Structures are given as C-alpha cells and as structure tokens.
N, C-alpha and C positions, 0 to 999 in steps of 0.2 A: 102485465100487458096493459097499455094505456089506450083505451078506445074512446073515440069522440061520441058523445051522445048526439042524437038527431038535432037537438036544439043548438049545440055547439057548432055543428056542421052548417046549419042555416045561418047562424050568426056570422060565420066565416064568409058565406056567400054574400051577405049584406054589408060586409066591411068595405070601407072606402080606401082606395089605393091612390097614392100620389102618382104623378106623371111617370116618374122613373120606375116605380114598381109595376105600373100598368104596362109600360113598354117592355120591361123584363118578362112579364107574364106572356106577352104576345110575341116576344122574340124580335122586337122592333127597336128603333131608336126613338129617343124623346122627340127629335125633330120630325119624324114621320107623324107622330101623334099630333104635334103642333100644326103641321101642314093640313092634316085631315080635319082638324077643328075649324080651320079657315075655309078650306075648299070642299069639305064634305067627304063622305065615304067611309069614315071611321066609326068607331063605337060611340054610343052616346056618352056624354060626360056631365058632370055636375060642376057648376061654377059657384064658388063660395067666396063672398066678398068681392073685392075688385079684381084680384089676379089669381087666386087659388083655384086650381082645377083638380077634381077628383073623379075617379072612375069606380063604379061599384063592381066588385068582383063578379057578381051574378050577370051583369050586363056584358062584361067582357067574355064570359063563357058562352052566353047566348049568341053574341056576335061571331065568335069563333065557330060555333056549331052551325050557324047559318051559312058558313062558307065551305062546308064539307062537300066534296065532290068525289064521285066514283071514278070519273075519267075526265080527260081534257075536253070532251065534247059536251059535258054538262053545261047548262046555262048558269052563269055566275049571277049572284044577287044583283039587283039593279044599282045598288050603291056601293058595289065593290070598288076598291081603289087599286 
C-alpha cells in the first residue's frame, strides 16, 4: 500500500500547473482561463517571464471551494464569472 506522507501532500498542493492542466482540473477550456485573466473573475495565477502562466494547485482548490453553494438562492462570490 502506497500512502502519501503529509509533506508529499503539501508539496502537491504547492505544485504549479500550466494552463492546460489547470483548465483540466477545473473542467474548463484553456480559452476560459485566458478570458478570465483579462476580464477578471477567475482564479489567481502566477506570471513567469514574459508569457508563461502557472496556477498553484492550492489556489485552484481554494477558488473552487469558495464557489460551493447549497442551492441556487445562495449569493455567489463577488468575482464569480
């Protein structure tokens, strides 16, 4: 049985994902993330160098969790897209 240690789990949360992997994790298209980076409303991202964009796995999970709703009458977060 292969179990992850707490340290390995935290390292995974801190890992950086490229745009495609972040989009896959969120179930979205690359284009949606690109639009949100310009217009706002999406998860925070890290810009590396001139064009490289990365997303920290931890930030994506926080962003997802902030959008949980119990019903359609719940008030959505202010920056929801």
